[in-house]
C-alpha beads as a LAMMPS data file, in Angstrom:
LAMMPS data file: protein, C-alpha beads

64 atoms
63 bonds

1 atom types
1 bond types

-500.0 500.0 xlo xhi
-500.0 500.0 ylo yhi
-500.0 500.0 zlo zhi

Masses

1 110.0

Atoms # bond

1 1 1 -409.193 269.929 182.974
2 1 1 -406.842 268.022 185.194
3 1 1 -403.884 269.643 183.397
4 1 1 -405.243 273.014 184.366
5 1 1 -405.704 271.930 187.932
6 1 1 -402.145 270.717 188.083
7 1 1 -400.847 273.847 186.572
8 1 1 -402.796 276.056 189.080
9 1 1 -401.425 273.938 191.976
10 1 1 -397.928 274.208 190.676
11 1 1 -398.246 277.979 190.174
12 1 1 -399.532 278.412 193.628
13 1 1 -396.808 276.315 195.180
14 1 1 -394.167 278.382 193.269
15 1 1 -395.583 281.702 194.413
16 1 1 -395.819 280.439 198.010
17 1 1 -392.184 279.166 197.980
18 1 1 -391.025 282.604 196.508
19 1 1 -392.854 284.403 199.330
20 1 1 -391.408 282.187 201.953
21 1 1 -387.833 282.780 200.567
22 1 1 -388.515 286.459 200.662
23 1 1 -389.857 286.357 204.237
24 1 1 -386.670 284.440 205.378
25 1 1 -384.431 286.881 203.565
26 1 1 -386.194 289.746 205.309
27 1 1 -385.622 288.037 208.795
28 1 1 -382.018 287.428 207.957
29 1 1 -381.568 291.098 207.093
30 1 1 -383.270 292.118 210.363
31 1 1 -380.817 289.792 212.385
32 1 1 -377.897 291.257 210.500
33 1 1 -378.954 294.830 211.334
34 1 1 -379.378 294.117 214.992
35 1 1 -376.691 295.501 217.196
36 1 1 -374.882 293.305 219.612
37 1 1 -376.182 293.349 223.257
38 1 1 -375.062 296.392 225.392
39 1 1 -374.737 296.744 229.062
40 1 1 -378.128 296.259 230.570
41 1 1 -379.203 293.785 227.766
42 1 1 -376.209 291.524 228.699
43 1 1 -377.183 291.536 232.290
44 1 1 -380.807 290.595 231.285
45 1 1 -379.555 287.837 229.189
46 1 1 -377.342 286.532 231.976
47 1 1 -380.327 286.617 234.270
48 1 1 -382.418 284.690 231.780
49 1 1 -379.710 282.110 231.374
50 1 1 -379.624 281.680 235.207
51 1 1 -383.358 281.264 235.365
52 1 1 -383.205 278.568 232.525
53 1 1 -380.599 276.769 234.467
54 1 1 -382.696 276.868 237.649
55 1 1 -385.790 275.580 235.584
56 1 1 -383.657 272.772 234.111
57 1 1 -382.507 271.756 237.498
58 1 1 -386.106 271.755 238.823
59 1 1 -387.195 269.644 235.893
60 1 1 -384.293 267.236 236.636
61 1 1 -385.329 267.088 240.323
62 1 1 -381.885 268.588 241.385
63 1 1 -381.497 271.133 244.169
64 1 1 -379.096 273.888 243.497

Bonds

1 1 1 2
2 1 2 3
3 1 3 4
4 1 4 5
5 1 5 6
6 1 6 7
7 1 7 8
8 1 8 9
9 1 9 10
10 1 10 11
11 1 11 12
12 1 12 13
13 1 13 14
14 1 14 15
15 1 15 16
16 1 16 17
17 1 17 18
18 1 18 19
19 1 19 20
20 1 20 21
21 1 21 22
22 1 22 23
23 1 23 24
24 1 24 25
25 1 25 26
26 1 26 27
27 1 27 28
28 1 28 29
29 1 29 30
30 1 30 31
31 1 31 32
32 1 32 33
33 1 33 34
34 1 34 35
35 1 35 36
36 1 36 37
37 1 37 38
38 1 38 39
39 1 39 40
40 1 40 41
41 1 41 42
42 1 42 43
43 1 43 44
44 1 44 45
45 1 45 46
46 1 46 47
47 1 47 48
48 1 48 49
49 1 49 50
50 1 50 51
51 1 51 52
52 1 52 53
53 1 53 54
54 1 54 55
55 1 55 56
56 1 56 57
57 1 57 58
58 1 58 59
59 1 59 60
60 1 60 61
61 1 61 62
62 1 62 63
63 1 63 64
C-alpha cells in the first residue's frame, strides 16, 4: 500500500514538473517572438524609468 502511494506521488510530481517546463518553454517562446520596443513604447518605458527613479528617491528621503 505504501509503495502504491509513493508511486502515485512520484508520478504526480513528474507530471507537474513536465507541465511546469512546458509552461516555461511557452513563455520563452512568447518573449522571443516579441518585437523590440518602437517609438511610443520607448517613450513610455523612459517615462516609467523616470517615475521609478522618483519613487526610489522618495523612499530614500532624497529631494530631486
